[in-house]
GUNU-713817 format. One line per field, with one value per residue (C-alpha): x, y, z; residue in three letters; residue number from 1. Coordinates in pm, 1 decimal. Each point is the difference from the previous one (the first is absolute). Layout:
X (X;...)
Y (Y;...)
Z (Z;...)
residuo (ala;...)
num (NUM;...)
END
This chain:
X (-6751.3;180.1;-188.4;-327.1;109.4;211.0;-281.3;-152.2;333.0;54.6;-352.1;47.4;333.3;-157.7;-285.1;247.0;199.4;-314.1;-100.1;348.5;-9.8;-333.3;133.4;321.9;10.4;321.8;217.5;332.5;-62.6;-333.0;145.6;261.8;-271.9;-199.8;309.0;78.6;-356.9;-3.8;340.3;-73.6;-356.6;-20.4;335.0;187.3;-264.5;-22.3;377.9;17.8;-275.4;168.1;342.0;-120.2;-214.2;259.5;324.0;-62.9;264.8;-72.3;49.0;322.7;141.7;-93.0;177.0;309.0;2.4;-31.8;294.7;207.6;-78.9;102.5;329.6;75.6;-73.6;241.0;277.8;-68.3;19.6;334.7;130.5;-123.6;177.0;326.0;-24.7;-74.8;306.7;223.5;-136.9;63.8;360.5;43.8;-151.4;246.5;290.6;-122.5;-48.7;360.2;127.5;-204.7;137.1;356.8;-48.3;-159.0;299.4;242.5;-202.0;6.0;379.1;38.8;-223.9;212.3;316.6;-154.5;-93.3;356.5;145.8;-237.1;105.7;367.0;-64.0;-187.6;285.7;260.3;-195.7;-81.1;367.0;93.1;57.5;-150.3;251.9;-90.6;114.5;321.0;-152.3;-252.5;150.8;-140.5;-116.4)
Y (3494.5;-44.6;-325.4;192.0;292.1;-196.2;-129.3;348.3;151.7;-265.2;46.6;377.0;-37.8;-230.6;247.8;288.2;-211.0;-76.6;368.5;100.1;-265.1;136.6;355.5;-86.3;-364.1;41.8;122.1;-195.1;-146.8;-143.9;-128.9;-179.2;-147.8;-113.9;-166.4;-167.0;-126.3;-137.7;-165.7;-162.2;-117.4;-68.5;-51.9;-175.3;-272.6;-63.5;-30.4;-233.6;-225.3;-18.1;-64.0;-283.4;-163.0;-9.0;-37.9;-341.9;-259.6;-322.9;-330.2;-71.6;337.6;-67.2;-337.8;156.8;271.9;-260.8;-197.8;315.9;85.9;-349.8;15.6;347.0;-114.7;-294.0;219.0;262.5;-261.0;-124.7;354.9;68.3;-311.4;101.6;353.5;-132.2;-226.2;282.6;227.1;-267.4;-34.0;376.6;6.1;-266.5;202.0;313.4;-188.0;-125.5;352.3;138.7;-267.4;76.3;374.0;-65.3;-209.5;270.2;261.4;-211.2;-37.5;376.1;58.5;-238.5;181.3;335.0;-133.3;-124.4;335.4;189.1;-222.5;66.3;375.5;-15.3;-189.6;246.3;308.3;-138.5;-60.9;360.3;234.6;339.2;280.9;358.2;256.8;183.5;346.9;-93.0;3.3;-186.6;231.7)
Z (-3431.7;-332.5;-59.4;19.3;-217.9;-251.3;-225.0;-15.5;-101.2;-267.9;-135.1;-12.1;-182.1;-259.3;-48.7;-46.8;-247.3;-202.9;-1.5;-115.3;-272.3;-122.4;-14.1;-190.0;-117.7;-204.5;283.0;-7.6;344.5;-108.7;-325.9;208.3;221.4;-305.0;-143.2;329.4;28.3;-355.1;41.6;333.7;-57.4;-374.4;-174.6;281.1;55.7;-375.8;-21.1;300.4;-132.6;-341.3;154.9;223.2;-269.9;-275.9;190.4;151.8;-83.5;-179.2;179.9;-192.1;96.1;363.0;-8.3;-155.4;266.0;276.8;-141.6;-29.4;363.6;116.1;-190.2;133.6;357.1;-38.8;-135.6;265.6;273.6;-133.2;-18.5;351.5;131.4;-171.2;135.1;347.9;-9.2;-119.4;272.8;263.4;-121.8;12.2;349.2;114.6;-140.6;174.5;327.4;-18.5;-69.0;288.5;233.5;-109.7;50.6;339.5;106.4;-115.1;187.0;317.1;-26.6;-39.0;300.4;207.4;-112.1;94.5;343.4;50.8;-112.3;231.9;290.4;-75.6;-15.6;331.2;164.9;-130.6;103.0;343.8;73.5;-80.6;291.1;-59.7;40.3;64.8;-251.0;94.8;11.1;273.2;348.3;297.4;273.7)
residuo (met;ile;ala;leu;ile;gly;pro;trp;ile;ile;ser;phe;cys;ile;leu;val;leu;ile;met;ala;met;leu;ser;asn;pro;trp;his;pro;leu;phe;val;phe;leu;tyr;thr;leu;phe;ile;met;ser;phe;ile;ile;leu;pro;ile;tyr;leu;ile;tyr;phe;tyr;leu;phe;ser;ser;leu;ser;ser;lys;glu;cys;glu;ile;asn;ile;lys;ile;asp;glu;ile;ser;lys;lys;thr;glu;ser;gln;glu;val;ile;glu;lys;lys;glu;ser;leu;glu;lys;gln;gln;ala;ile;trp;asp;ala;glu;ile;gln;gln;leu;thr;asn;glu;asn;asn;glu;arg;gln;glu;asn;leu;val;tyr;ile;asn;gln;glu;ile;ala;met;leu;thr;ser;ser;met;ile;pro;phe;leu;pro;lys;asn;ile;lys;asn;lys)
num (1;2;3;4;5;6;7;8;9;10;11;12;13;14;15;16;17;18;19;20;21;22;23;24;25;26;27;28;29;30;31;32;33;34;35;36;37;38;39;40;41;42;43;44;45;46;47;48;49;50;51;52;53;54;55;56;57;58;59;60;61;62;63;64;65;66;67;68;69;70;71;72;73;74;75;76;77;78;79;80;81;82;83;84;85;86;87;88;89;90;91;92;93;94;95;96;97;98;99;100;101;102;103;104;105;106;107;108;109;110;111;112;113;114;115;116;117;118;119;120;121;122;123;124;125;126;127;128;129;130;131;132;133;134;135;136;137)
END
């Protein structure tokens, strides 16, 4: 339904806009629209054409830029290798610390199990006594 009515609505809105522009062409909204139209369809294309025509690099500048890129890639690759090695060393140190903490935790768990077994043995050997104020009937 909207697909059938949509073009009619758009056409009506454009017609109303044109009629409003004819009645008061210097309304701030229309001045903004004129400016937007001039900027987007006249000044911007001229600027882009000028920018792309006169900003192209010479062949020597292109060669220099290529050499600079190659040198920067080599230095970046060396830096990346050094960082990778340092990270691997740090990872090894952390792995050793984690293993040590895991071993300590396992020892503590074993000690807790032993203590719990001792407590269970001591409490199971106790004979429950009734309080003195309760008499057997």
